[in-house]
N, C-alpha and C positions, 0 to 999 in steps of 0.2 A: 295497704299500709297498716301498721300496727295501731291499735287504739289502747291507750293506757288510761284506765278509768279509776277514779276514787269517788265513790258516791257521796254527795252532800244533799241535804233536803232542799228542794226547790219546787214551789208550787206556782203554776201558771194557769190562768183561766182566760179564755178568749171568747169574745162575742163579736162576730164579724171581724172588723179591723181594729176593734178596741180591745186591748189586752191589759190586764193588770197582773203584776207579779208580786207575790208575797215572798220576800227573800229571807231565807234562813241560812245565809252564806257567811262563812268566816272569810272576811276580805284579806286577812293576813295569809300570804302564801306559806306553804310548808318549806322547811329547809331543804336545800338542794333542788335539783331539777324535779319537778312534780307535775302532776296533771290534775285538772278538774274537769268533770264531765259536763256535757251539755245537758240542759233540762230535758226530761223525757215526757212530761205531761203537757204536750202541746199538740194541736191538730196536725194532721198530715198535710204535706205541702201540696199546693196547687200552682200551676204555671200558666193558667189561662191568660192569654194575651201577652205573655212575656216572650222575649226572644233571648234565651239564656246564653247564646254563643256556641261556638263549635271549633274543632281543630281538625284540619286536614293534615295527615302525616304521609309524606311522599318519600319513598326510598331513593337515595342518591346513587347514581351509577357512573361508570367511566364514560366520559364524553368521546365521541368519535367525530368523523367528518359530518358536516351538516346534511340533513336529509332533504329530499326533493320538495317537501311541503312546508319547510320552515318559513316563517314570516319575519324573522329577526335579521335585520341588516348586519348585525355584528357577528353572526355565525359564519360568515364567508371565510373566516380564517380558521384553519384546522387547529383545534386545541393542542397545547403542548402535551407531550407524553406524561401520563399520570394524572392529568386534569380530570376532576370529577365534577358532577353537577347534574343539572337538568336542562334540557333544551326549553326554549320558550313555549309555554303552554297556557291555555285558558283554564281557570280553576273557579271554584265557587268564591264569592267575595270574602275578603279577609283584610285585616288592617295591620297585623304585626306578624313577624316571622323570626325564626331562629333555627339553628341546627342542633340536633341532639345525637348522642351515640350511647352505646351500651354501658361502657365502663367509666364511671365518674373519675377514676384514678388515672385515666389515659388522657393525654393532651392531643388536641388537634393542632398540628404545626403546619402553618401555611397561611394563605390568604383566602378569605371568603368574600365573594362579591355577588350582589344581586341586582337585577333590574326588575321593576314592577310596572304594571300598566294601571293607571288610574281608571276606576270603573267608568266606562263610557268615554274615556279620554285617551291620553297618549302615554307612550313608554317613558319612564324616567331614564336618567343617566345611570351608569353603574355606581353602586354604593358599596362601601366596605362594611362588613359586619364585624363587630368587636369579637375576636376569636376567643379570648380567654375570659370566661365568666367565673370570676373568683369568689362570688357570693355562694355560700354552700352551708349545709348543716355540718356540725362538727363530726370528726371521724368516729368518735366513740358513741355517738348518739343513736338512739333507736330510729330516729327519723332517717338516718343514712342507711343503716344495716337492714332494717326490716321492711323497706319499701322499694327496693330496686332503684335507688337514685341513679340518674343518668348524668353523663357529662353533657355540657352544652356550651354554645356561644352565648353572648348576651343577646337578648331579644332586640329587634329593630322595628320601630314604628314606621310604617310606610303610608298610612292612611288608606282609605277605602280603595281597594284594588281588586282586579279580576283576572290578572295574568301575572306570571312570574318566570324568571330565568335565573339560573344559579350556576356559578362556577367556583370550584375549590381548587386552588393551585398549591399543592404541597411544597414544603421546603425541599431543597435538593441537597443531597450529601454524596460527594464523589460522583457528581453528575447524574445521580439516580434520585427519583422522588422518594421522600420519606414515607414510611408506612403511615397509614391513616387509621383512626379507631374503627372498630367493627360496629356495624349497625347504624351508619350515618343516615339520618332522615331529616328532611326539610319539614318543619312544622309551620303551618299557616293558620293563624288564629283570628277568628271572628269574635270580637268582644261582646257581641250582642248589645241589646239595649238595657237601660235601667228598667227594673220592674215598674209597672204602671203606677203603683202606689207611691213611688218616690220621685216621679217625674214632675209633679206639681200638686199643689194643695187641692185643686179642684179639677184636674185634668181628666181623671178617670175614677170610676167607682173602686173602692178598696178591695183587696183580695185577702183571703185568709193568710195568717202568718205561720210560717214553718217553725218547728222547734229549733232548728239550727239558727235561724234569724233571731228568734227570741233570745237564745243563749248569747249570741254575739252582742246584742244590744244590752242585755242584762249585766254583762261584764263591766259596763260603764255606769252601773248604778251609783248614784250619788253625784254624778256629773251631768247627766241629762236624762229625760224621761225615756221610758221604754219605747222603742221604735223611732227615736229621734234621728234625723238625718244630719244633724251637726251638734257638736258640743260647743256652747257659746264661750266667747272670750270673757274673762273676768279681770278686774284690776288686781293689783298685788295683794291688797288686804283681804279681799274675798277669796283669793286663790289659796290662802293658807289652810283653808278647810279641806283642800283636796288631799292633804296628807292622809286623811282617814280613808279615802277611796283607794289610796295606794297600799293600804294595809298597815299604816303606821299609827302611832299615838300622837295626839296633838302636843306641841311644845310651845314654850312661851313666846319665842320670837324666831320662827323658822325663816330662813333666807330662801324664799321661793319666788321665782319670777312670775309676773302676771300670766295667767293661762291664755294661750292663743286660741283662736277659733279653730276647731278641728272637724273636718268633714268625716262622718262615721262611715263604716262599711255599708250601712243602709244608704247613706248619702251618695256614695259612688257606685252603688248597685252591685255589691258582691253577691254572687250566687253561692249561698252558704251550704248548698248541697255538695259542692266540690271538695271542700276541705275536710280534714279530720275533725271529728266531733269534739274530741278532748282538747283542752287548752294546756299548754306546757309552760310552767313557770320556773324561773331560776330563783336564787335566794334574794337578790337585791339588784340595784342598778348602780354601778360604780363608774361607768364610762359610757360615752356615746361615740359611735363610729359613723363618720360621714362618708357617703358614697355618691357617685353618680350612677344612674341606671344603665348607661351605655346604649340607651334606646334611641339616641339621636335627638336633635333639637327641632325637627320638623313637625311640631304639633302646636296647636293653639291651646289656650287655657280652657276653652270650652271642651276640647277633646281630651283633657287630662283624665277625667273619670273613665272614659272608654279605654285609654291607654293603660290605666291601672287595672281595669277588668281583664284586659288582654294579658298583661304581665302576670296577674294572679292565675289565670288559666294556664299560661305557659309554665309557671313554677310548679303548679300542682299536676296538671295533666301530661305535660311533656317532660319536666324534670323529675316528677314523682316526689316532690316535697309535700309536707303535710298541709301547707298553707303558703301564702305569699311570703317571701323571705324577709322583707323589711318590716320593722315595727312602725315606721312612719315614712310617708312620701311627701315631697314638696314640689309643686309645679313652678313654672317660670314666673308666675304672677304672685308667688309667695303663699299660696293656699296650702295648708297642712292637711294631710289625709291620714286617717287611721289605717295601718297596715295589718299585720298579723293579728288575728282575733285573740281576745283574752282580757281586754281592758287597757285603755291608753295610759292609765295611771299605774298599772301593775307591772311587775318585772317579767314580762312575757319573753320566753326564749325564742329568739329569731333564728334565721338562717342567712346571715348577712356577712359575717367575718369569720371564715374558717379558722378554727382554733380559739376564738375569743367570743363565741356567742353567749357563754355563761356570764352573768353579772354585767351585761351590757345591753345597750339598745342601739338599733341600726336605723339611720336616717338617710334616705336616698333622695337626692334632687333629680327630678326627671330631666334627662338630657345627657350630653357628653361634653366634657370640658377639658379634653386634652389639647384642643386647638382653639377653643371658644371660651370667652369670659362668661362666668355665670351671671345671671341677672341679679341686680341689686335687691329686688324684693325677695328672691330666694335666699340670699345671704342673710338678710334681716330675719327671715322666718326661722333659719337654723338657730340664730341667737335666741329668739323668743322661745322656741320649742325646748331647747336644751336648758335654758334658764329655769323653765318650769319643771321639766321632767327630772333633771338632776337635783333641783331644789327639793323635790318630794323626798329624796333619799339623803338629804343633808350634804350634798356634794358641791364643792366650790369649783366652778368651771376653769379656774386658772391653775389648778393644782395638777400634780401627777398622781397616779395610782399604780398598783401592781396587780396584774391579772395572771392567772395560771393558764398556760397554754395547753390546749387539748391536742396540739399537733398541727403543723402546717408546713409550708415551704420556707418559712423564715425563722420560726422558733420551734424547737423540738417539744414533744409532749412532756409536760411536767415542769417546763421552765417558768420561773416567775419573772414576768416581763414588765419593766417600768414603762408606762405609757401616759401621754396626756389624757386628762379626763375627757376632753374633746379631741379625738384623734381622727385622722384620715384612715381609710381602709388600708392604705399602703404602709401605715405604721405597724400593723399587725400581720401583714401578708405581703409578699413580693408581687406587686401589681401596679398598674398605672392609675388605678382607681384611687381617688375620685377625680382624676385629671389634674394636671399641674396648676391650672388656673383656679380651680376650686380649692385645692389643697393650700395654695398660697394665701387664701383668705382666712384660714382657721386661727391663726394667731390673733388677729383682730376680733374674730368671733368669740374667742374665749374671754377677752376683756369685755366685749359688749354683753355677753351672757351674764358675767359676774356683776356688771353694772345694773342689769335688770333685776338681779337678785338683791340689790342694795348693798353690795360689798364694796 
């Protein structure tokens, strides 16, 4: 993947796990899409005692009649012509899966189903994988063209598993199965554990801090100390100072909602070695796009950090994106997590709404809400987060804005599209995301966010 660097002075000194940073950073982003480098004066990384995660990538093949050694009771029926997949097999432990293919511009048309076996337990029923993963870098961005971005399904969280079976049934046209994309592979992701230094205040001795981790934490300077695992909540009056961290100038009476508590990348255990070192910024934040992750609802709130680590690895190692695609993630308990690195207050360019990643921020609720109602704590968290984030840029959540399309399946490149300041993914792209039940909550969310801003 390409690295776009623009050097800025940054001095870091470390002694054991205690680091201090002398920042000589201009917090105001440059106009247009830009990049800021990670600091370079930090000690080399060590992974002693960490389990950073891994990905198993298995090629998908045409399924035939069941073999003599299969242990799967459901393979007694010969697959339909054109069915692809993998017979039941034991694999190394994993918790999240997805399908990828070579050409991101090609669609997988059909039904994707998986069964998994809980580690030391029983096989699950067949589960559907959301075929269309519409979150992506913009068509004209370096992230898409210089890094071999792949097409993919949405990732599916299945929990700790040690066996898998896959079947892909293509759509039929004139009684013949439709062509499928080249290079189909099943990706099985082990999220690994949080680094020892962030599992608890006294659980383990500290480990040296890598330059990439220092950079990700320093991007939140002014909001939390270096190495913090969370950015604390603030009341509305105190949150007004955050406009400086966003790169703006203080104003007399800014309408900024109270800052929510945000778990940082260190808090959910991001392996900062995976992502691109540079941070990419756009000019401002004029809109927030709400998503569901499509990863299913079968996770606990305690598992949310592991789910995010797995999704991060899937986006970077399997999809070939520069970082996790979303700017923020929210779990079913309403906890807000920092997504793409670069600073939660800053206008970080994400890969969440193809065609409209510039001048916007992407918020994904972990789950799938096409058939399920989103939890109330998650809805409330969307309002709190957008009231704060949009308020940093002087944006009223009740209003409309116009964004310039970079090209997608709904609006052509160059179109100036009127959109709600808080929009669903489907408003900018033809997709089911964020699911009808979450989408139907957005009108009330706009009013709630505006109320939190004091409007």
